[in-house]
Each structure stands twice: as structure tokens, then as C-alpha cells.
N, C-alpha and C positions, 0 to 999 in steps of 0.2 A: 783526157781527150774529150769527155763530155762537156767540160767547161769551154773548150775551144769551139766545139760545134754550137754551143749556146751563144757565144759571141758572134760567130759568123752568121748564124741564122737569126740573130737579134731576139733570142728567147730570154725572157726573164723568169728565172726559177726562184721561188721563195724557199730559202733554206731555213729550217727551224733553228732557233737559238740553242736548243739542246738536241744533239743527234739521237736518232732512234736505232736500236739494235736491229740489224737486218734479219736475224733469225727469229727473234721473239716479239718484235714490234712493241718494245717498251722503251721508255726514255732512259738514256744512259746517265750514269752519275759521274760527277767530276772527281777525278783521282788527284790531279795536281796541275800545276802550271809551270812553264819555264819562261823566264824573262824577268825584267826588273822594271819598276816604275821609273819614269824619267824624273831626275832630281835636280839637274843643273840647268843653268840659263841657256847653254848652247845646245841642249837636247830638246827637241820639240816632238819627237815621235819615237815610240817603242813598240816592238812587235812581241806579242805573247803567243805561246803555243799552249793551248788548253788540251789536256789529255782526259778522255772519258773512257769508262768501262761499262760493260753490261752487268746489271745487278743480279741476273739469274745465276743460280748456283751451277757451276761447271761450264758456263759459257766463256768463251775465250775472245769475244769480239771487243775491240778497242777502236777509238776514233781520235784523231787529232785535228783541232781547228786552229787556224792562225787568226789572231785578232790584233788590230793595230789601235793603239791609243795615242791620239794626238792632243797636244796641249799647247797653249800659248802662255809662256811664262809671264807672270804678273809680279812685279817687284814687291817683296814683303808678304806675299801670300803663298803658302805651301800648296803644292799640287794635290788634288784629291786622289786618294789611293783607291784601287779597285776593291769591290766589296769582299772578294775572297782574300785580300791581303790585309784587311783591317784587323786590329787586335781588339779583343774583348767584346766583340759583337756577334 
């Protein structure tokens, strides 16, 4: 509902890249993601759901953020993988 009011009233809210715990005011940590990188020529966009949790012991707060990665396929060049999906780094 807040997002709809922001659109109607033309308010721009800056959302942090990493959500904050509402109870403890600390940055949440990334628990995991759902979604896959786009790999084929006919796919140009993929939606990821990032799942965050509060690092404070005993806190039960979680947050989910939707992110969209768009790419334009280039023949002969593999798409860049997201940082959290890279192996060995």
C-alpha cells in the first residue's frame, strides 16, 4: 500500500541496497536467492528473489527483495553471472 501511495503522490523513496532490521536497526545478511541467470538467446530478463535475515541472535526478522537482471545477448560472449553466483571468489 505504501508503494501505491508513493506512486500516486509522486514521492521518490530511496531504498537501501541491503535492508535493515526493523527491531535492531542493523543491516541484514543475505541468506540465499531464488532464480537463475539467463543463459539462452531468447531470454533477456530474469527475476531474482533475494532473502535476507537479521544477524542478531534470537531475532526472527526476514526480508525478501525482488531484483531483475536484464541482458542483451551478444553472440559468442557468455552473460556475466551475479556476484553471489560466482564460483571460487
